N, C-alpha and C positions, 0 to 999 in steps of 0.2 A: 134419726141416729144411725150412723154407719156402723155395721158390725162386720168384723173380719173373721172368716171362718177358715180353717185349714182346707187344703185342696187335695183331691186325689190325683193320680198320675195323669188324668186327662184334663185337669184344671177345674173340675167340678167342685163346688163347695161341699164339705162334709159337715153336717150339723153336729157339732161337738161343743160340749160346754164342760169346763173343768170343775172339779170338786173344790169347794171353799175350804181352805185349811181351818181346822178347829171347829167346823160347823156340821159335825155328825151328831145325830140324836138317836136315842133308843127309847122306845115306848114298850112296856110290857102289857100285852093284852090279856084280859081275863073277863069274868062275868060282869065286871064293873068297868065302865068306860074309863079310859086313861088318855092323857094328852102329853105332848112334849112340855117339859118344865120351863125351858127357855124358849122364848119366841124366836121365830125366824127373823134374820136381819132384814131391815127395811128395804135394802137393795136386792134381795133375793127374789127372783122371778120364777125359778124352776127348782123343784125338789125331786129327788128320786126316792122311791119307796120299795122296800122289800119285806114281806111278812113270812114268818116261818109257819104260820097256821092261817086259815081263812079268817078274815075280820070284816067288820063293817066300819067304814071310814066317813068322817065328817070334817070339813075344813071351816075355820072361823077364827074368832079371837080367843083370848085366854079363858073364856067361859064355855067354849064349844064342848058338847057332849054327844058322842056317837050313840045311836040307837039301832035297833034291828030294822028300822025303816030307812036307814042311810045306805050308802053305796056299798055293795058287796065287793070285797077285794080278795082274790084267791091267794093261796099260798104259793111260794117259790116262783113268783113273777117279779121281775125288776121293771119298774115303770116310772116314767117321768110325768110329773103333774105341774102345770102352770099354776102359780099361786098369786099372781098379780102383775102389775106393771102399767106404765103409761096412764091410761085413762080409766082404769078399773081399780077398785080397792084391793088391798093386799091381805091375804090370809096370814096370820101369825102363828096359828097352831093347827095341829092335826090331832083329832081324837079317834081312838080305836076301841072297838068292843069285839071280843072274841065271839065267833059264830058258835063254837062248841068247846074246843080245847084252847086254853091259853097259850100264847106264844110271844114272839118278840118281833117288833116292827123296827126296822132300820131305816133311818131317814138321812139323806145327804142333801145339804144345800149346794146349789151349783151357781157358778158365775159365768 
């Protein structure tokens, strides 16, 4: 598949992916794991995540549940995650568990 990226002034590709309209998710983290209510679109390959407090993250289907054994994600970091595509299965949900204090996880699907 050919992908066309914007170019900088020297003609080098800039790895940019735009936000999908209407595909923002909010998950409230607490002492109990929570996940996005609506699954990610089938065609979504990348999501961006921002958490207001540190959390543990797990990716999976609509039954995924984060635990303290899952990946630690720090607060106030904006990060892109690949969630599938081509020859690998796609994750449809992200689950978050607060490390100590509850917060908000903002998720943006990208195209």
